[in-house]
N, C-alpha and C positions, 0 to 999 in steps of 0.2 A: 188328785195328786199334779205336781206335778210331771210336765212330758216327761220323760227318765231312757229313753231307748238307745239305741245304740246312737243315733246320728243327734248328735246337741242340737238344745234349741240353745238362740241368744234371748231368749223374751217367755215370760211364763209366771200362770198366775193359777191357784188352787182354785180358784171357782170365780165362774162370772158374774160381774155385779152390776146393778143394771145402774145408766147414766144418770145424774141430775137433772129435774127438768129443765126446759130448752138449752140441753148439752146440745155442741155445734155436732154436723154431719160428717163422719169420717171416712174416707173410706178405707182399703188395708191392703197396702202396697208394698208389705215387706219384701226386701230384695233378696238375693240369694245372697247369703252370709259365709260361706269359703268360694276358693278359688285351686283346683291343684295345679303344681307345678312340679318340674321335672329337677333336681338337687342335683350337685357334686358333693361328695362327704370329705371328708378329710382321711376316709382308708382308698379316696378313690371311685366311690364305686356310684353309682347312678340310681336316684330313686325317686320315688314320688310322695310328697307331702302337700296337705293344705295350707293354706293362708287365710285372711280372713279379707275377705272383698270390701276394703274402704274404697267412698266413693263421697263427689262432692253433691250436696242438694241443697240449691238455690230458694230461700226462705222469701216470697214476694205477698204484701199486704195490702190486701186493695191493690194489686196491681202495683206496689214502690214494692222495689226489689230492699231488703233490710239486710239479711246476712247469708253468707255461706257455708254451710255446717258441714263438719266430714264426717260422717257416719258409716257406722256398719250396717245401717237400715232395716235392723231388726222391727223396729215400728217407729217406724217414720213422724204419724201422723199425732204420736201422743209423745216423741222426742221436740218437735214443733211448738204443740199445747205448753209444753211444760217449759219450753224457753220462753215462751211468752210472757206464763206466768211470773217465771223467774226473775224477766227483766223486770219485772213491773209495769208492761206494758199494757196488760188486760189485770182487771180485779175481781172477774169472775169467769169461765168458758161462756155464760151465756151471751158474755159480747161477743163471741165467736160465730159465726151462720155456718161456715162449713170448712174443712180445711181439706184440700185434694191431692194430693204423690202424686207426681206422671213420672217414671224411671225416663222413660223417651227424651225425656229431655230436661234432667235432672232438675224439676223443681218444684215444689210445696205451694199450691196457691191459698193464701187464707182470707176468704171474706168476712168483714166483720159487719153487723149488725148496724151499727153508726158511726164507724169511725174510730180510731184511736187518734184523741185526744192530743196534738202539739206533740202527734210522733216526731216530725222533724227535728224539734229544740230537744225531745228529748233522747235524740238518736244521735244527737251530732258528736256526744262526749265519747269517743270509745276509748276503752280500757282491754291490751291484749294479755291476758292472763297465763297463768304456766300451764293452764291445761294442756293435755295432751293432746297436738295438731292446733295447737295456741289460739287456745277460746276465747273469744271476743264479751266483754259487757257494757252496755249504753250505762254512763251516766252516772252519778254516785251514786251506789246502790248502797253504800255504807250510810250514805242518809237515810234517817228512817229508820233504822233499825231496833237505836233505844226504846223506839214504842214496841216493841214485839213482847209479849209475854207468853212466855214458855210456862206449862205448869211446874210448881214448885217439885220439891221433895219429896213430899209430902202423898203428890198424887203418881209423882211416874218414877219411878227407881226399877234397878236389875239388879241382881243376884247372881254372883259369880255360878253357881250352876247353869243358870238361864245362859250367861253369856257362854260356857262352855259349849251348851247343847246348842246357840247358833253357830258357831265354829266347825262341828261336826257336821250339822245339817250343809255348808258350803262347800266344806272337805269333798263330801261325797256328789257334789251335783256332776252332772257329766256338761261340760261346760265346754264354748268354742276353745277357751284359753289351755284348758286340758290337750284339745284335737292341735288346736294352730298356733296357740301364742297369741301376742301382740295386740291384745283387749283385757277391756278391763272391767269388771264385774259389781252390781250395785246390787243392794237386795234391799227390802222394808219388811220388817218383821215385828209379829204384838208375841212377846216373850218368844218364846223358843221358835214359833210357830212360821211358819215363810210365807208372807201374803203376798210377796210379788220379785221376779229377777229379771236384771235385764245387763245383757252384755252390751259395750259401742268402743269403737278405739277411742274413745276418751274420757277419763269416769264424769267430765262436767256434761256429756251427752247422754252418760245413764242416767244420772241423776237426774235430771232434768226430765228425763221420759219416766221417770217415777211420780216427780209431781204432777206430771201429765195427767200419769192413771191417779194418782190422786183427787186431781181437779176433777174430772172427769166422771167419777164417783160418788163424789162428796166425802174420800177418808178422810181422817183427820188426825194429825201425828204426834197428839200430845199423850197416846199409851201405844207410840212406834220406837222403835232403835232401827234406826239406818248402817247398814253395812256395807262398808265398798272395800276393795283389796288396793285401792291407789293413796298417794299421803293425802295429808288431810290440811289443806292450802286454808287460805283464805274466804277463798271464794265455796268450796265445800261445803267449810261453816256457816257462810252465808245461806246459802241455798237449803241447807237443811234446817235453820231457825227460823226462815222463810215457810218454808213446808212444815213447822211447827215440833219439828222429832225435837226431846232433849237429850238423847244419847246415841251418840255416834261412835263406830265400830270400823276399826283400819285393820289389813292385814300390812301397809305398811306404816309409816311416821305421822310426823306432823309438822308442820312447820312455824316457827316464832312466832309471824303473823296469824297462823291458825290458830295458835294455843292462848294468844292475846286475847282474840275475837272470842272463842270458846271461853274461856275466865270472863271477861265483861257482860256476853249475856248469859250465865250461867248456864251451861251447855257440860253434859260429863262427854269426856273424848279418852276412845279408848287406841291403842297403838299395839303394833307390836304383836298384833293378834292371829297368833294363829296354833292350832290343837292344843294345847292346856296352857300358853304361855301369853302373858298379855304385861302392856300396860298401862294405868288408869292415868293420865296424864291431866286432866281436871276434875271439879264434880266429885270429888270425892264421896261428896254427901249423897247421891244420891246410889252410892254402890254398898249391897250388902258384901262383904267380904266373905267367903266361906277358905282362909288358908289352908293352904295344902302342906303337909308336912314338908320338913325341909329335908333336903339328898343329904345323906351322910358325903363328908365328902373322900376320896377315890385317894387308898394308899398306895404309893408307888415305891414299894420294895424292889430296893437295887440287889443286883446280884454279887 
């Protein structure tokens, strides 16, 4: 079972998996997740609360500075690994020899086995995204997406009851957000079974961490569902597609570009999903609807 003690955890997996052959060595430098501060409320009372401990992490690839990520630091090594995968700077985790995170200098040192080909040219074009904390992507990541082949509706489907089960699992999570707010949560499901959960100050960081975990352990996405508390932008849809996950569920809504990209890729999007409510925006052919009875309208009797 996932850790669910009184103290919330921002990263968790239900069972340990073995890394793929020739996987990189990783430090385990999880940062302190929350900080206690004193506040003054609307009643004039002073009290203590917790807030997320956001911190910078500068990524160096073979001693070349790549990017600085603002992160909660729950599992920074997987964040860096997933970032490199989702930026398509590496094709397989075996290309990385090690990832070393040192919070004393707020840096992650990535050592590759043979270097990253044309890294300067591939990282010259930067796009600031809508990610919380302003995410950055390199190059034209949209190019090549048409070559992605996600499982068809016959292989990857979701029932309404399964969706309800996922939402109930997430509702019961003992999360950093519940205690301190100001973070996004993302999760990977197989059916209604929670495989992995992570929180970070930005949803793009959280999905990158999931991508790193999947890549490190050789977990395929075709039979999985990705859940996020954040809005479904083109960046989130794109990264889910690169992870091979054909179904996305969000507690928030979807942007027009996210909707267009999901339609183009054949991804099923659910938004405004909480409790027993949701909207299916795209990919209806994957969804086995089990409609609930319509509520009777409330009659107002005037006095």
